[in-house]
C-alpha positions in Angstrom: 0.0 0.0 0.0 2.8 2.4 0.8 4.4 2.0 -2.6 1.1 2.3 -4.5 0.3 5.5 -2.6 3.8 6.8 -3.3 3.3 6.1 -7.0 0.0 8.0 -7.0 1.7 10.9 -5.2 4.5 10.9 -7.7 2.0 11.2 -10.5 0.4 14.2 -8.7 3.8 15.8 -8.1 4.7 15.6 -11.8 1.3 17.0 -12.7 1.7 20.1 -10.5 5.5 20.7 -10.7 5.3 23.2 -13.6 2.7 25.4 -11.9 3.7 24.9 -8.3 7.2 23.5 -7.8 7.3 24.2 -4.1 4.2 22.2 -3.4 5.4 19.4 -5.7 8.6 19.3 -3.7 6.8 19.1 -0.4 4.6 16.3 -1.7 7.7 14.6 -3.2 9.1 14.2 0.3 6.0 13.7 2.4 4.0 11.6 -0.1 6.7 9.8 -2.0 10.2 9.6 -0.6 9.4 9.3 3.1 6.7 6.6 2.7 8.9 4.7 0.3 11.8 4.8 2.9 9.3 3.6 5.5 8.3 0.7 3.3 12.0 -0.3 2.9 12.5 -0.1 6.7 9.3 -2.1 7.4 10.5 -4.8 4.9 13.7 -5.1 6.9 11.7 -5.4 10.2 12.2 -1.8 11.4 9.7 0.8 12.4 10.0 4.5 11.9 9.2 6.5 15.0 7.7 9.9 15.2 10.5 11.3 17.4 12.4 14.4 16.4 14.8 13.7 13.6 12.9 10.6 12.3 13.0 11.8 8.7 16.7 12.1 8.7 17.0 8.8 10.6 14.9 7.1 7.9 17.3 8.2 5.2 20.3 7.1 7.2 18.8 3.7 8.1 17.9 3.1 4.4 21.5 3.8 3.5 22.5 0.9 5.6 19.9 -1.4 4.0 19.8 -0.4 0.3 22.6 -0.7 -2.2 22.2 2.8 -3.6 24.3 5.3 -1.6 24.3 8.0 -4.3 20.5 7.8 -4.8 20.0 8.0 -1.1 22.3 11.0 -0.8 20.1 12.8 -3.3 16.9 11.6 -1.4 18.4 13.2 1.7 18.8 16.4 -0.3 15.1 16.3 -1.1 14.4 16.3 2.6 16.7 19.3 3.2 15.1 21.2 0.3 11.7 20.4 1.6 12.7 21.6 5.1 14.0 24.9 3.6 10.8 25.4 1.7 8.7 24.7 4.8 10.6 26.5 7.5 12.6 29.2 5.6 10.0 29.8 2.9 12.7 29.1 0.2 11.3 28.6 -3.3 12.0 25.5 -5.3 13.4 25.6 -8.8 11.6 23.5 -11.4 14.8 21.8 -12.6 15.7 20.8 -9.0 12.1 19.5 -8.5 12.2 17.5 -11.7 15.5 15.9 -10.7 14.0 15.1 -7.2 11.0 13.5 -8.8 13.2 11.3 -11.0 15.1 10.3 -7.9 11.8 9.5 -6.1 10.8 7.3 -9.0 14.2 5.5 -8.7 13.7 5.0 -5.0 10.2 3.5 -5.6 11.7 1.1 -8.2 14.6 0.1 -5.9 12.3 -0.6 -3.0 9.7 -2.4 -5.2 12.5 -4.8 -6.4 13.5 -5.4 -2.8 9.9 -6.3 -2.0 9.8 -8.7 -5.0 12.9 -10.4 -3.8 11.4 -10.8 -0.3 8.2 -12.4 -1.5 8.1 -16.2 -1.2 8.6 -18.1 -4.4 5.8 -20.6 -5.1 
């Protein structure tokens, strides 16, 4: 369910990015990247808490679990861009948002493959 929701949110992000890149970036983190990281951690038997710093902790934990350090570094950058947009009212550039959405799509595919590998073979 988390990956299906993330895919729907990614579609929404792409549809609004041209008109509202800041909102697309916020949704990219909150509706796509973070739920996908949560799915990866859940698959490994971990649970994301709601304690302060849990978003950063999810990225760091996923780095230990998934073989994609460069992608996860960029996913961490999405979190930081989202934070600057939320807390410092920084605008988001369309090119940066487009790249972030491509990275979110890559993260979804990476986690989806991990889920497929974890499924029992009949």
